[in-house]
VOBA-1610 file (N, C-alpha, C; in pm, whole numbers, padded with zeros to 5 digits, always signed):
BEGIN
Met+09969+10987+14743Met+10000+11052+14617Met+09873+11094+14544Leu+09771+11006+14546Leu+09644+11040+14482Leu+09577+11157+14552Arg+09589+11161+14685Arg+09530+11270+14760Arg+09599+11402+14725Val+09731+11398+14712Val+09805+11519+14674Val+09770+11561+14531Ala+09754+11461+14441Ala+09721+11491+14302Ala+09585+11558+14291Arg+09490+11515+14375Arg+09357+11579+14373Arg+09361+11718+14434Arg+09442+11735+14540Arg+09444+11863+14611Arg+09532+11965+14539Glu+09646+11920+14488Glu+09740+12010+14422Glu+09791+11948+14291Pro+09703+11937+14191Pro+09745+11875+14064Pro+09852+11956+13993Ser+09856+12086+14016Ser+09957+12169+13948Ser+10097+12132+13993Ala+10114+12097+14119Ala+10246+12059+14170Ala+10293+11929+14106Ile+10204+11831+14094Ile+10240+11704+14032Ile+10272+11724+13884Leu+10191+11805+13817Leu+10214+11831+13675Leu+10349+11897+13653Leu+10382+11996+13736Leu+10511+12064+13723Leu+10626+11969+13749Ala+10614+11885+13852Ala+10722+11792+13886Ala+10746+11691+13773Val+10639+11638+13715Val+10653+11539+13609Val+10713+11602+13484Gln+10672+11724+13451Gln+10726+11789+13332Gln+10874+11822+13350Leu+10914+11866+13468Leu+11055+11894+13492Leu+11136+11765+13491Ala+11078+11656+13544Ala+11147+11526+13538Ala+11161+11480+13393Gly+11059+11511+13311Gly+11066+11475+13170Gly+11181+11541+13097Val+11219+11662+13140Val+11332+11731+13078Val+11460+11650+13093Leu+11471+11576+13204Leu+11590+11493+13227Leu+11575+11353+13170Ile+11450+11305+13157Ile+11427+11169+13108Ile+11433+11163+12957Tyr+11382+11265+12889Tyr+11376+11264+12743Tyr+11512+11245+12677Pro+11621+11311+12723Pro+11749+11287+12657Pro+11795+11143+12665Ile+11764+11075+12775Ile+11800+10934+12789Ile+11714+10848+12699Ala+11589+10890+12679Ala+11492+10808+12604Ala+11509+10818+12454Glu+11575+10922+12405Glu+11585+10942+12262Glu+11682+10842+12199Gly+11648+10799+12078Gly+11742+10722+11998Gly+11725+10572+12000Thr+11642+10517+12088Thr+11622+10373+12094Thr+11473+10342+12093His+11440+10217+12053His+11299+10177+12052His+11240+10180+12191Ala+11314+10127+12290Ala+11265+10129+12428Ala+11252+10272+12478Gly+11348+10356+12438Gly+11343+10495+12479Gly+11222+10568+12424Arg+11190+10542+12298Arg+11072+10604+12238Arg+10945+10556+12306Ala+10944+10429+12348Ala+10827+10377+12420Ala+10811+10449+12554Val+10923+10468+12623Val+10918+10541+12750Val+10874+10685+12726Phe+10926+10746+12620Phe+10890+10882+12582Phe+10739+10893+12561Ser+10682+10799+12486Ser+10539+10803+12458Ser+10458+10777+12584Ala+10504+10682+12667Ala+10433+10650+12791Ala+10431+10771+12885Leu+10545+10841+12894Leu+10549+10960+12977Leu+10457+11068+12922Gly+10448+11075+12789Gly+10355+11170+12728Gly+10212+11143+12767Val+10175+11015+12775Val+10039+10978+12816Val+10015+11020+12962Val+10116+10997+13047Val+10103+11035+13188Val+10083+11186+13201Ile+10163+11262+13127Ile+10153+11408+13135Ile+10016+11455+13086Leu+09966+11392+12980Leu+09834+11428+12930Leu+09727+11403+13036Gly+09739+11290+13107Gly+09644+11262+13215Gly+09650+11367+13325Leu+09771+11411+13358Leu+09786+11515+13459Leu+09732+11648+13409Val+09746+11674+13280Val+09689+11797+13222Val+09538+11797+13237Val+09476+11683+13206Val+09331+11672+13220Val+09291+11692+13366Leu+09366+11632+13458Leu+09336+11647+13600Leu+09351+11792+13644Gly+09454+11858+13594Gly+09475+11998+13630Gly+09366+12088+13577Val+09321+12064+13454Val+09217+12146+13395Val+09084+12123+13465Arg+09060+12002+13510Arg+08936+11974+13583Arg+08928+12055+13711Arg+09043+12092+13766Arg+09045+12174+13887Arg+08998+12317+13856Thr+09010+12357+13731Thr+08968+12490+13690Thr+08822+12484+13644Gln+08774+12597+13590Gln+08638+12604+13539Gln+08632+12578+13389Ala+08741+12527+13332Ala+08743+12498+13188Ala+08651+12380+13157Leu+08614+12368+13031Leu+08526+12260+12989Leu+08605+12130+12982Thr+08572+12037+13072Thr+08646+11911+13078Thr+08629+11830+12951Trp+08511+11835+12891Trp+08488+11753+12772Trp+08576+11798+12656Val+08608+11926+12651Val+08700+11973+12546Val+08837+11910+12567Thr+08883+11908+12690Thr+09013+11849+12722Thr+09015+11701+12689Val+08908+11631+12724Val+08901+11487+12697Val+08898+11460+12546Met+08820+11539+12472Met+08812+11519+12327Met+08944+11544+12257Leu+09025+11634+12312Leu+09158+11658+12256Leu+09257+11553+12304Gly+09239+11507+12428Gly+09335+11414+12486Gly+09324+11272+12435Ile+09202+11226+12405Ile+09184+11087+12362Ile+09259+11057+12233Pro+09245+11138+12125Pro+09322+11108+12003Pro+09472+11112+12028Ala+09518+11205+12111Ala+09661+11214+12139Ala+09710+11090+12212Val+09633+11042+12310Val+09671+10922+12384Val+09675+10801+12292Val+09577+10788+12203Val+09573+10676+12109Val+09696+10677+12019Leu+09728+10794+11964Leu+09843+10805+11875Leu+09974+10780+11949Leu+09986+10831+12071Leu+10107+10806+12150Leu+10121+10659+12186Ser+10009+10593+12214Ser+10012+10450+12245Ser+10057+10369+12124Ile+10011+10405+12005Ile+10054+10336+11883Ile+10204+10356+11862Gln+10252+10477+11887Gln+10395+10503+11873Gln+10476+10421+11973Ala+10423+10407+12095Ala+10494+10329+12196Ala+10501+10182+12158Ile+10395+10130+12096Ile+10391+09988+12059Ile+10476+09960+11936Thr+10465+10047+11836Thr+10534+10023+11709Thr+10678+10076+11708Gly+10709+10173+11794Gly+10841+10233+11793Gly+10866+10322+11674Ser+10760+10360+11603Ser+10772+10444+11484Ser+10733+10587+11517Asp+10799+10681+11448Asp+10768+10822+11466Asp+10683+10877+11352Asp+10625+10791+11272Asp+10547+10837+11158Asp+10425+10918+11200Leu+10369+10884+11316Leu+10250+10953+11364Leu+10283+11072+11454Leu+10412+11101+11472Leu+10452+11207+11564Leu+10392+11343+11529Pro+10391+11385+11402Pro+10330+11516+11372Pro+10183+11524+11408Tyr+10110+11412+11391Tyr+09967+11412+11418Tyr+09940+11417+11569Ser+10014+11334+11645Ser+09996+11339+11791Ser+10042+11473+11846Ser+10148+11529+11786Ser+10198+11659+11833Ser+10095+11770+11809Ala+10021+11760+11699Ala+09919+11862+11670Ala+09811+11860+11778Phe+09763+11739+11815Phe+09662+11730+11920Phe+09718+11778+12053Glu+09842+11739+12083Glu+09902+11778+12209Glu+09923+11929+12217Ala+09964+11990+12107Ala+09985+12135+12106Ala+09855+12208+12139Val+09746+12168+12074Val+09617+12234+12100Val+09574+12211+12244Leu+09591+12087+12293Leu+09552+12055+12430Leu+09634+12136+12531Tyr+09763+12146+12508Tyr+09849+12219+12602Tyr+09818+12368+12601Phe+09791+12425+12483Phe+09753+12566+12477Phe+09621+12588+12551Tyr+09526+12499+12530Tyr+09397+12511+12598Tyr+09414+12498+12749Ala+09496+12401+12791Ala+09519+12382+12934Ala+09590+12502+12995Ala+09687+12559+12922Ala+09757+12677+12973Ala+09661+12794+12990Gly+09572+12812+12892Gly+09473+12918+12905Gly+09381+12895+13023Ala+09341+12770+13045Ala+09254+12738+13159Ala+09326+12763+13291Met+09455+12729+13297Met+09531+12751+13420Met+09549+12900+13448Ile+09571+12980+13343Ile+09584+13124+13362Ile+09452+13182+13415Ala+09340+13137+13357Ala+09209+13182+13406Ala+09188+13140+13551Tyr+09236+13022+13587Tyr+09226+12972+13724Tyr+09305+13062+13820Met+09427+13103+13779Met+09510+13186+13865Met+09455+13328+13879Leu+09387+13375+13775Leu+09334+13511+13777Leu+09189+13516+13824Gly+09136+13402+13865Gly+08994+13396+13894Gly+08954+13442+14033Asp+09049+13467+14122Asp+09013+13513+14256Asp+09119+13610+14306His+09102+13653+14430His+09194+13750+14489His+09273+13689+14605Glu+09289+13559+14604Glu+09366+13491+14708Glu+09462+13393+14642Ile+09589+13402+14678Ile+09691+13314+14621Ile+09701+13189+14707Thr+09666+13075+14652Thr+09678+12948+14722Thr+09809+12881+14683Arg+09845+12775+14755Arg+09968+12704+14724Arg+09960+12637+14588Asp+09843+12586+14552Asp+09827+12524+14421Asp+09844+12627+14309Glu+09800+12749+14333Glu+09816+12854+14232Glu+09963+12891+14215Leu+10041+12884+14322Leu+10184+12910+14310Leu+10251+12804+14223Phe+10213+12679+14244Phe+10265+12572+14158Phe+10213+12587+14015Ala+10091+12639+14003Ala+10032+12657+13870Ala+10109+12759+13788Ile+10176+12854+13853Ile+10258+12951+13779Ile+10366+12878+13701Gly+10438+12788+13768Gly+10542+12711+13699Gly+10485+12610+13602Ala+10376+12543+13641Ala+10317+12441+13554Ala+10265+12502+13424Thr+10205+12620+13434Thr+10154+12687+13314Thr+10268+12728+13222Phe+10377+12774+13281Phe+10493+12813+13200Phe+10548+12693+13122Thr+10560+12579+13189Thr+10608+12459+13120Thr+10507+12409+13018Leu+10377+12425+13047Leu+10276+12387+12949Leu+10292+12468+12821Leu+10318+12597+12834Leu+10338+12681+12716Leu+10464+12640+12640Ala+10571+12608+12714Ala+10694+12565+12648Ala+10671+12435+12571Trp+10601+12340+12632Trp+10569+12214+12565Trp+10480+12239+12443Ala+10379+12325+12459Ala+10285+12351+12350Ala+10357+12407+12227Phe+10448+12501+12247Phe+10520+12558+12133Phe+10617+12456+12074Ala+10677+12372+12159Ala+10767+12269+12106Ala+10691+12172+12016Tyr+10572+12132+12057Tyr+10489+12045+11972Tyr+10448+12119+11844Thr+10424+12249+11855Thr+10392+12327+11735Thr+10508+12328+11638Tyr+10630+12335+11691Tyr+10748+12332+11604Tyr+10763+12196+11535Ile+10725+12089+11605Ile+10728+11956+11542Ile+10636+11953+11421Val+10515+12007+11437Val+10420+12012+11327Val+10472+12103+11216Cys+10532+12214+11254Cys+10584+12310+11157Cys+10689+12247+11067Gln+10785+12176+11126Gln+10890+12117+11044Gln+10841+11995+10966Ala+10730+11934+11010Ala+10672+11826+10931Ala+10603+11881+10807Ile+10538+11997+10821Ile+10471+12061+10707Ile+10573+12123+10613Glu+10673+12188+10670Glu+10775+12256+10590Glu+10913+12211+10637Pro+10966+12101+10583Pro+11097+12052+10626Pro+11205+12159+10609Gly+11302+12155+10700Gly+11408+12253+10695Gly+11371+12386+10757Ser+11266+12389+10839Ser+11223+12514+10901Ser+11323+12564+11004Phe+11399+12472+11062Phe+11494+12508+11167Phe+11633+12457+11131Thr+11732+12532+11168Thr+11869+12491+11146Thr+11942+12482+11280Gly+12053+12408+11278Gly+12130+12390+11400Gly+12243+12293+11373Pro+12296+12230+11477Pro+12402+12131+11457Pro+12358+12021+11361Gly+12439+11994+11261Gly+12404+11892+11161Gly+12361+11952+11030Gly+12329+12081+11026Gly+12293+12142+10899Gly+12146+12175+10891Pro+12109+12263+10798Pro+11970+12308+10786Pro+11876+12204+10727Gly+11927+12099+10666Gly+11840+12002+10602Gly+11786+11895+10695Asp+11841+11883+10813Asp+11801+11778+10906Asp+11684+11825+10992Asp+11594+11729+11025Asp+11487+11760+11118Asp+11544+11771+11259Arg+11493+11866+11333Arg+11538+11883+11470Arg+11467+11783+11560Ser+11539+11733+11659Ser+11480+11637+11753Ser+11387+11709+11850Trp+11311+11627+11924Trp+11218+11684+12022Trp+11292+11768+12126Met+11405+11717+12178Met+11478+11791+12281Met+11535+11921+12227Glu+11580+11921+12103Glu+11631+12045+12044Glu+11520+12150+12035Leu+11402+12108+11990Leu+11291+12202+11977Leu+11238+12245+12113Leu+11239+12155+12211Leu+11197+12193+12346Leu+11296+12292+12407Phe+11424+12269+12382Phe+11527+12361+12431Phe+11508+12499+12369Met+11483+12503+12237Met+11460+12631+12172Met+11334+12697+12227Ser+11231+12619+12257Ser+11108+12674+12310Ser+11131+12738+12446Phe+11205+12672+12534Phe+11233+12728+12665Phe+11316+12855+12655Thr+11419+12854+12570Thr+11503+12973+12558Thr+11427+13088+12494Thr+11334+13058+12405Thr+11254+13164+12344Thr+11152+13219+12443Leu+11086+13130+12517Leu+10982+13173+12610Leu+11040+13256+12725Thr+11163+13222+12766Thr+11228+13297+12874Thr+11306+13416+12822Ser+11317+13428+12690Ser+11386+13541+12626Ser+11535+13546+12658Val+11595+13431+12691Val+11739+13431+12717Val+11819+13421+12587Gly+11759+13362+12482Gly+11822+13358+12351Gly+11950+13277+12345Leu+11959+13167+12420Leu+12081+13087+12424Leu+12075+12963+12336Ser+11970+12945+12258Ser+11955+12822+12180Ser+12043+12824+12057Asp+12096+12706+12022Asp+12171+12692+11898Asp+12082+12647+11783Ile+11951+12637+11809Ile+11853+12604+11706Ile+11789+12735+11661Thr+11784+12754+11528Thr+11738+12882+11474Thr+11633+12859+11367Pro+11521+12933+11369Pro+11423+12922+11260Pro+11478+12991+11135Val+11464+12925+11021Val+11515+12982+10896Val+11406+13004+10793Lys+11290+12943+10810Lys+11178+12964+10719Lys+11084+13069+10779Ala+11012+13139+10693Ala+10932+13252+10735Ala+10824+13212+10836Phe+10753+13101+10810Phe+10645+13062+10901Phe+10700+13021+11037Ala+10814+12951+11038Ala+10876+12912+11165Ala+10917+13035+11244Arg+10971+13134+11175Arg+11009+13257+11244Arg+10886+13328+11301Gly+10775+13322+11231Gly+10653+13382+11281Gly+10607+13317+11410Ile+10615+13184+11417Ile+10574+13114+11540Ile+10667+13150+11655Val+10798+13157+11626Val+10894+13193+11730Val+10867+13334+11782Met+10834+13427+11694Met+10802+13563+11739Met+10677+13564+11827Leu+10579+13480+11793Leu+10460+13471+11878Leu+10496+13419+12016Glu+10585+13321+12022Glu+10625+13267+12153Glu+10699+13373+12235Met+10782+13454+12169Met+10848+13564+12241Met+10746+13657+12305Ala+10643+13694+12227Ala+10540+13784+12279Ala+10463+13718+12393Val+10432+13590+12380Val+10358+13518+12485Val+10441+13512+12613Gly+10571+13485+12600Gly+10657+13478+12718Gly+10663+13609+12793Leu+10680+13719+12720Leu+10684+13851+12784Leu+10550+13885+12849Ala+10440+13857+12778Ala+10308+13888+12832Ala+10277+13805+12957Tyr+10319+13679+12956Tyr+10292+13590+13070Tyr+10363+13640+13195Val+10491+13670+13181Val+10568+13717+13297Val+10512+13851+13346Ala+10485+13943+13254Ala+10434+14074+13294Ala+10299+14062+13364Met+10213+13973+13315Met+10081+13958+13374Met+10090+13902+13515Leu+10175+13800+13536Leu+10186+13740+13667Leu+10252+13834+13767Val+10357+13905+13722Val+10425+13998+13812Val+10328+14109+13855Ser+10255+14163+13759Ser+10159+14269+13793Ser+10051+14216+13886Arg+10009+14091+13868Arg+09908+14034+13957Arg+09961+14019+14099Ile+10085+13967+14112Ile+10142+13948+14246Ile+10159+14081+14317Val+10212+14181+14244Val+10230+14314+14304Val+10094+14373+14342Gly+09997+14363+14253Gly+09865+14417+14282Gly+09800+14351+14402Met+09813+14220+14414Met+09754+14151+14529Met+09828+14184+14657Ser+09960+14206+14647Ser+10035+14243+14767Ser+09989+14379+14817Val+09967+14474+14727Val+09919+14606+14766Val+09778+14597+14823Phe+09696+14510+14760Phe+09557+14495+14804Phe+09549+14438+14945Arg+09642+14347+14979Arg+09638+14281+15110Arg+09715+14358+15215Arg+09787+14465+15177Arg+09867+14540+15273Arg+09774+14609+15373Pro+09802+14597+15501Pro+09716+14661+15602Pro+09727+14814+15593Thr+09615+14879+15612Thr+09613+15026+15606Thr+09618+15086+15746
//
């Protein structure tokens, strides 16, 4: 497993994040569940650091962003309190955006598609979805009532609700029952729409361009 993680960290990162989509709903609502949630967050952060180290990004930037997030997540796991969630989410959002940018640079850095780069396509997409979901956590902490959905506009949205909205926004399917109602929240959602379209267009154009480039004459 360690050998695979060193050789293809993008594959491990993608697998853990997709597994988290199924684990998080079970983990929500209980003290033990929140501890598992925080522990899985620490694991994912470690994989993010490992994935970025594979690229030419500055590792020390990733570590400086990851250490405060890991400390805050560890405190949440021990205490079972969500009081520090906006602060850890802020660090995680910045780290995930930075890691996604590093992964995109990694994929665009050469003219040969490797197996790790194929996994990096999916891993980067999930990194962006996670990054925006953490941004929404910070947004509703700064401006309560930024999002509405089941339960009414006055309630804070859970992590899974915001992650679901992030995925539906990034993929442009528009199937989420969570809706931004405050101006700043709507601005962030519009940015995610633009990022999702640009990401897909950039990767598709790259794959087509490389296929033409490698076609025998």
